[in-house]
C-alpha positions in Angstrom: 101.2 86.0 108.6 102.0 89.8 108.5 100.6 90.5 111.7 102.9 87.7 113.2 106.0 88.8 111.6 104.8 92.1 113.0 104.2 90.8 116.5 107.4 89.2 116.5 109.1 92.6 115.9 107.4 94.6 118.5 108.7 91.9 121.0 111.9 92.2 120.2 111.9 95.7 119.9 110.2 95.5 123.9 112.9 93.1 124.8 115.5 95.4 123.5 114.0 98.7 125.6 113.8 96.3 128.6 117.6 95.7 128.6 118.9 99.4 127.8 116.3 100.0 131.1 117.5 97.9 133.3 121.2 98.0 132.2 123.4 95.7 131.1 125.3 92.8 132.9 129.2 93.9 132.3 131.8 91.2 132.3 135.2 93.4 132.8 137.3 90.4 131.8 136.8 86.8 130.8 139.6 84.7 130.3 138.7 80.9 129.2 142.4 80.2 128.3 141.2 79.7 124.3 144.9 79.5 123.1 146.3 76.8 120.8 148.5 74.4 122.9 151.4 74.0 123.9 151.5 77.5 125.1 151.7 79.2 128.3 150.8 82.9 129.8 153.0 85.6 131.1 155.9 85.1 128.9 159.3 83.2 129.7 162.0 86.0 130.6 163.6 86.0 133.9 162.9 90.0 134.3 159.5 91.6 134.7 157.9 92.2 131.2 157.6 89.2 129.5 154.3 88.7 127.7 152.3 86.1 126.2 148.4 85.2 125.6 147.3 88.5 127.3 149.3 88.2 130.3 152.2 89.7 131.6 155.1 88.7 134.0 155.1 91.6 137.0 157.8 89.4 139.2 159.9 86.7 138.6 163.2 85.0 140.4 166.1 84.9 138.1 167.9 83.5 136.7 164.7 80.9 135.0 162.9 80.8 131.9 160.2 78.4 133.7 156.7 79.0 132.4 153.0 79.2 133.3 151.5 76.7 130.9 147.9 75.8 129.5 147.0 72.6 129.6 144.3 70.9 127.1 140.7 70.7 128.3 138.6 72.3 130.7 137.0 72.8 133.9 133.5 72.4 134.7 131.0 73.3 137.2 127.2 72.1 137.3 125.1 75.2 136.9 127.6 77.7 135.5 127.8 78.7 131.8 129.8 76.0 129.8 133.2 76.3 129.8 135.3 77.2 126.5 139.2 76.5 125.5 141.7 75.1 128.1 142.8 75.7 131.4 146.2 76.9 133.1 148.3 74.8 135.7 149.9 76.5 138.5 153.0 73.7 138.7 154.3 75.1 142.0 157.9 74.3 142.4 159.9 73.2 145.6 163.2 74.9 144.0 161.7 78.7 144.8 161.5 79.3 141.2 158.2 81.8 140.7 156.7 83.7 138.3 153.7 86.3 139.1 151.5 87.3 136.1 148.6 89.7 135.2 145.9 90.4 132.9 144.7 94.1 132.9 141.0 95.4 133.1 139.5 98.6 134.2 136.4 100.0 136.0 135.3 103.2 138.0 133.7 101.0 140.6 134.8 100.7 144.0 133.8 97.5 144.0 134.6 94.2 142.2 134.2 90.6 141.9 136.6 87.5 140.2 135.7 84.0 140.0 137.4 81.1 139.0 136.9 77.2 138.6 139.7 75.7 140.6 141.3 72.0 141.1 143.7 72.1 143.6 145.5 68.8 142.3 147.7 67.5 145.4 149.2 68.8 149.0 152.5 68.4 147.7 153.3 71.7 148.1 151.0 73.8 150.3 151.5 74.5 154.4 149.4 75.4 157.2 149.8 79.1 156.5 150.1 81.9 153.7 150.0 80.3 150.0 148.0 83.0 148.2 148.1 82.3 144.3 145.0 85.1 143.2 144.5 88.3 143.6 143.6 91.5 142.2 146.4 94.0 141.3 145.9 97.9 141.6 148.1 98.1 138.5 148.7 96.6 135.2 151.8 95.2 133.0 155.4 95.0 134.3 154.7 97.2 137.6 152.2 95.6 140.2 153.0 95.9 143.7 149.9 96.7 145.6 147.4 93.3 146.2 143.9 93.0 147.4 141.9 90.0 147.7 144.2 87.4 148.0 142.9 84.1 147.8 145.1 81.3 149.0 144.6 77.4 150.2 146.3 76.0 153.7 146.9 72.4 154.5 144.8 70.1 156.9 147.3 67.7 158.4 150.7 66.9 158.1 151.2 66.2 155.1 148.2 67.3 154.1 145.2 65.1 153.6 142.7 68.1 152.8 142.8 71.9 152.3 140.6 75.0 152.8 140.6 78.3 150.7 141.5 81.5 152.7 141.1 84.8 152.1 143.0 88.1 153.0 141.8 91.4 152.0 145.6 93.3 151.4 149.1 93.0 152.1 149.8 93.7 155.3 152.3 93.6 158.5 150.6 90.4 159.3 147.3 90.0 157.5 145.5 87.0 159.2 143.6 85.0 156.5 140.1 83.6 157.1 139.3 80.2 155.8 136.2 78.7 154.1 135.1 76.7 156.8 135.2 73.1 155.7 137.8 70.6 154.7 138.0 70.3 150.9 139.2 67.4 148.8 142.2 67.2 146.3 141.3 66.6 142.4 137.8 68.4 142.6 137.0 71.6 141.0 135.6 73.9 143.1 133.7 77.4 142.1 135.3 80.2 144.4 134.2 83.9 144.3 136.3 87.0 145.9 134.5 90.1 146.1 137.1 93.1 147.0 135.7 96.5 148.5 138.0 99.4 148.2 135.7 102.3 149.6 137.4 102.9 152.2 141.1 102.8 153.3 140.6 99.3 155.3 139.3 97.2 152.4 137.2 94.2 152.7 137.5 90.9 150.9 134.9 88.2 150.8 134.9 84.6 149.6 132.3 82.4 148.6 133.1 78.9 148.0 130.5 76.8 145.7 128.0 79.8 146.5 124.6 78.6 147.3 123.0 80.2 144.0 124.7 82.0 140.7 123.5 84.4 138.4 121.7 86.7 140.6 122.3 88.4 143.8 125.1 87.8 146.5 123.9 84.8 148.4 124.4 84.2 152.4 127.6 82.4 153.2 130.4 84.8 152.3 133.7 84.9 154.2 134.6 88.6 155.0 138.3 89.4 155.6 139.7 93.0 156.7 142.7 92.2 159.0 145.3 93.7 156.7 146.7 97.2 157.0 145.1 100.5 155.5 145.9 100.5 152.2 146.8 102.8 148.7 144.3 99.9 147.1 141.9 102.6 146.5 140.9 102.3 142.7 140.7 99.9 140.0 141.1 102.5 137.0 144.2 100.5 136.1 143.7 97.2 137.9 144.6 93.4 136.9 143.7 90.1 138.1 146.9 88.2 138.9 148.3 84.6 139.2 151.0 83.6 141.4 153.4 80.6 141.4 156.2 80.0 143.6 157.5 77.2 146.2 154.4 77.1 148.5 151.7 77.9 146.1 149.3 75.0 145.4 149.8 72.6 142.2 146.6 73.9 141.0 144.6 73.9 137.3 142.7 77.0 137.5 139.9 77.9 134.9 137.0 80.2 133.8 138.3 83.3 135.2 135.7 86.5 135.1 136.0 89.7 136.5 133.0 91.7 137.1 130.9 94.6 138.7 128.6 92.3 140.5 128.1 88.7 141.7 125.9 88.3 138.9 128.7 89.0 136.5 130.5 86.5 137.5 128.5 83.3 137.7 126.7 83.4 134.8 124.2 80.8 134.0 123.6 78.5 131.3 120.6 79.7 129.2 117.7 77.5 130.6 115.7 75.9 128.5 118.0 75.5 125.5 119.4 72.5 124.1 123.2 72.0 123.2 124.7 69.2 121.0 128.2 67.8 121.6 130.6 69.6 119.3 131.3 66.4 117.3 127.3 66.2 116.3 126.7 70.0 115.9 125.6 70.5 112.3 126.1 74.5 112.5 129.0 76.6 113.1 129.7 80.5 114.2 132.9 82.2 113.6 135.3 83.9 114.2 134.9 83.0 118.0 135.9 85.2 120.0 134.6 88.1 117.4 134.2 91.6 117.6 131.9 93.4 115.7 130.4 90.2 113.6 130.4 86.6 113.3 129.4 84.3 110.6 126.9 81.5 110.6 127.6 78.4 108.4 124.7 75.7 108.2 123.1 73.0 106.1 120.6 74.4 103.2 117.7 76.0 104.8 115.9 79.1 106.5 117.5 79.9 110.1 116.7 82.1 113.1 119.9 83.2 114.4 118.9 84.7 118.3 121.7 86.2 120.7 120.9 85.9 124.6 123.1 87.5 127.5 124.1 85.6 130.1 121.2 86.0 132.3 119.2 84.6 129.0 117.5 88.0 128.0 117.0 88.3 124.2 119.5 91.0 122.6 119.3 90.4 118.7 117.4 88.1 116.4 118.0 87.6 112.8 116.5 85.7 109.8 119.3 84.0 107.7 119.7 81.1 105.3 122.1 78.7 105.4 125.2 81.1 105.5 125.2 84.5 106.5 127.1 87.2 108.5 125.7 88.8 111.6 126.4 92.1 112.6 127.1 93.0 116.5 128.7 95.7 116.6 125.9 97.2 119.3 127.0 94.4 121.4 129.3 95.2 124.4 132.3 93.0 125.1 131.4 89.8 127.2 129.7 86.3 126.7 126.6 85.6 124.9 124.9 82.5 123.6 123.9 82.2 120.1 121.2 79.8 119.2 120.9 78.9 115.1 117.3 77.4 115.0 116.2 75.5 111.7 112.8 77.2 110.7 111.9 74.3 108.6 112.8 71.4 111.2 112.1 73.3 114.0 115.7 72.1 115.6 118.0 74.4 117.3 121.9 74.4 118.3 123.3 76.9 120.9 127.1 78.3 120.6 128.9 80.2 123.4 130.4 83.2 121.7 132.9 85.7 123.3 132.2 89.0 122.4 135.6 91.4 122.4 
């Protein structure tokens, strides 16, 4: 028995050393809109600077108090890590009301990625041209005017019967958008990934719609665009991810926004070989979630092994607990993890998605 325990500890040490050597997948920002509803993001003021639920308004048409609301329920995509929380609604509006909001992040990298689950509800507001609704910002908070990696949609047909996602690298005199090359359906959830390279003055944006592979290196099939003017967008040191709502942006639900330094960071796979029960059937609970330096486990009487895996399935921590106990994790970087609570006595396990801030 002692030899088995020693072997188990040695395996964990080897895995942890391997992770240290190989480096960590780093999610720079994750937004699952896990806020109690009713709620909205970016505040409700008619001047820049209004803020709520981690988002700040940087552009707004006055006078107005319209809000970008959070709706109950999540969007999901097969193969992607399971969703947390709710979703946001870009309502669009024919009355020319507008609100642009952002949430900040920072990195020294010259290339950044963002991904989102996007469901374009209908074609009531979009046209054949420039309907961008999501992008990177070079600034955070109330002042945010330099935009990059501009994601939008264009109508197919008049009135629109289908649509296409479009991408432009930057604001410019007349940026020409590139589209995904296929007509898409309203009311369907798509996974969209955008890469933005600011290492040269003529920046490059690349877009994938329902990419062929997830969780690893960039797949083939990306649509690149560098048609905008040379730009002052040269750093993500005070970067942000932005959502834009105005008269011609699409009516859309958006969920599971991720910002990262690699394609793998923003397309995490659910752990392979781990079972996961519906929330109503769970026998175990972890809280708080999101957590910062520790979380608690509550479970029926018994002996448990609590394992924490990162988004690529590698073990980063394992502890033995009774039915209740605290798991310290101050050594974990912010991001998304999967916590497996295994009952040693019954050999059953449940998996929880944990957000570390």
